N, C-alpha and C positions, 0 to 999 in steps of 0.2 A: 767300272760298274755302269754299263750303259743303261739308260732309263727308257726302254722302248715301249713299255706297257703303261697304259693309263692307270692301272691299279697301283703299280709301283710308284708312279708319279704322285698319286694322291697320298699314298702312305708316307712318302718322303716329305711332302708338304705338311702333313699333320704332325710328323715328328719334329720338324723344324719349328712349327708354330708352338708346340708344347714346350720345347726347350727354350725358345725365346721368351715365352710367357713366364717361365720359371725363373729366368735369369735377367729379366728386364730391370733396368735401373731408372731411378727417377730423373726427370729432366732437370737441368741446372736452372737456378732462379733467373739467370740472365739469358736463357735460351729464347730464341725467336722462332716463329713458325716459318714453314716453307713459303707461305704466301708473302710474308714480310721480306724474306730474303730475295724473292724474285720480283718484288714490286719495282716497276720501272723497266723491267726486262721484257722482251718478247720471246715467246717460245719458238724455237726452230722446229719446223715440221719436217720430220724424217720418215722415210719409208724403210721397210725391213731390209732392203738391199743395201742400205747405208750402214747396217750393222754387220761389218765384215769380220767373220770369225777366222782367227789365225790359230792353227793347231799343229801338232806333230805331223810332218808331211807324209808319213807312211801309214797313218791310221785314218779310218773313216770318221766322219764328223761325229757320229752318234756314240763313239767310244770315248769322247772327251768333252762333249757338250750336249746339254739336254734342256731345251726350252719347254717348260712345263707349267701350265696354269698361271702364266704371267711372270713366272720366275725363270731366270736363265741360270742354269747350273754349269759351272766350269770345273774341271779337275784335270790334273796332270801329275805325272810321276817324275821323280828326279832322273830316272833312267830313260825317259822319252827322248825322241829325236827333236831337233829344232824344227822350225816351220818350213825350212827349205833345205834340200840336199846340198845346195850350193851356197847357203848362207849360214855360217856357224853361229851358234848362240845357245843360250840356256832354254830348256823346254818351257813352253807356254801354251795356254789356251786362253786367248784374249780376243775381245772384240775391239776392232779399230772403228771408231765412228768416222765414217767417210764424209766429213764436213770440215774442210780446211779453212782456217781463218788466219788473218795477218794483222788485223787492227780491231779496235773497239774493246769492249768488255764482254767476256764470255763466262758462262756459268754451267758447270756440270752438276746435276742433282741425281741422286739415286740412293736406294736402300741396299745395304750389303750385309750378308750373313756369312760368317766364317766358322766352319765346323771346328770343334776342338781338335788340336793336334797339328793343324796347318801352321807351318812356320817357314820363314825365309822365302816368302812369295809376295810380289807386288800385286795389289788388288786394283789399283787405279793409278794412272799417270797421265800427264799432259806431254805429248811427244813434240819434239822440235826445240832446238836450242843452238846456240853458237858452240863450236868446238872448243874444248874437248867434250863437252856435255852432249848428251843425246836427248834429254828431257828437261822440261821446265820445272816439273815437280813429280815426285814418285812417292807413293804411300804403300810401303810393304808391311806385312804382319810378321812379327817375331815374338814367339812365345806368348801369344795372347795380347800383344800390344801393337797398335797401329803407330808407325813411326815415320819421321821425315827422312826419306832415303834410308841409309843404313846406320843412322846415328841413334843408338839405343838410348841416349839421354834426351832426345827430342821426341817425347811420346805425345802423339796427337790424340790418341784415345786408349784407355786401359780396359782390360777385361772385355775384349771384343768377341771372344768365343761364344758360339751358340746363342747369339741374340742379334736382332736386326738393329743396325744403326743407320741413321740418315746422314749422308755426306753431301755437302754443298761446297764445291771448289770454284772459286771466282778468280779469273785471270784477267787482269787489267794490262793489256799489251803495251799501251803508251806509257803507263806509269812503271811498267816492268815489275809488277808484284803479283803474288798469289796469296789468297786468303782461304783457309780451310775451316769450315764449320762442321761440327759433329753434333747431331741432334739439336741443331739450332744454336749451339754455343761456339763462339769464335775460339778456335784452338791453335791456329797457326797463321802467321803472316810472315812471308819470306820474299826476298827478291827473286825474280825469275832468272833465266839463263840466256836471255836474248833469243835470237832466232827470227827468221822471217816468216815461217809458216808453222802452224800448230794444229793438232787435233787431239781428241780425247781417246783414251783406251781404258778398258776395264776387264777384269777376269782374274786369272792367276798366271804369274810370270816368275819363274824360278830365279832367285837371286844368288850370286856366287859368294857374297860375304856372309860371315857367320854360318852357323849350321842351319841347313834347311831340312825339312821333313821329307820322307820318301814320297808321301802323297800330299798334294796341296789342292785345296778346294775352296771355292767361294760361290755364293749365290747372289744374284742381283735382281732387283725388281724396281719398277717405277723410275726408270732412267729417263731423264729429259735434259735437253740442252736449251739454254737461254742466251740471249745476247742483247746488247744495247750499244749505240755508237761510241759512247764515252762515259766516264764516271760522273 
């Protein structure tokens, strides 16, 4: 569903806002604000060219990606091609944040909205790890739950469909750990997977484990990257 017209864009934003308002959940008592989570960090200034969209190689960009009114819409189908004819892999429409880091503490922040029905798709990951791993952390959605990789018993957030949630993902390279906050609440703290270079990715990336939906979609807004030299 390419979103080429401004009227369609406005309608989609209104529908998403209405659904999110109807399904919004109260913040946890121990939740902290975005300002508190980013205190001591410096924001990394990025230009649009550093938000590199990876999409099925045989399709034009606007058939799988629509930046509209400050919201980036990503969608992909299970039958889509990979991002390269010479690089096998599952279908995705993802942004690679072209800012590689190898030391210090880095934080990804953004608001994500997953429409009902999307399942079996990663919506955010930190790429880079020692083999046999490819990523330091991955956050897929399965049947309305945000999970740690494909472990359905490690639920990071529940009832994520049709509402905006704020994700803060903190990677301490030297300590080798990752902490995930959902709406300001600490929901996951795990060791990393090593690796010398890392970068953030967000969007939708089909996963091969468990059942995935035919169509996968995610919306992102207010994405920012922060860093500080050490914890």
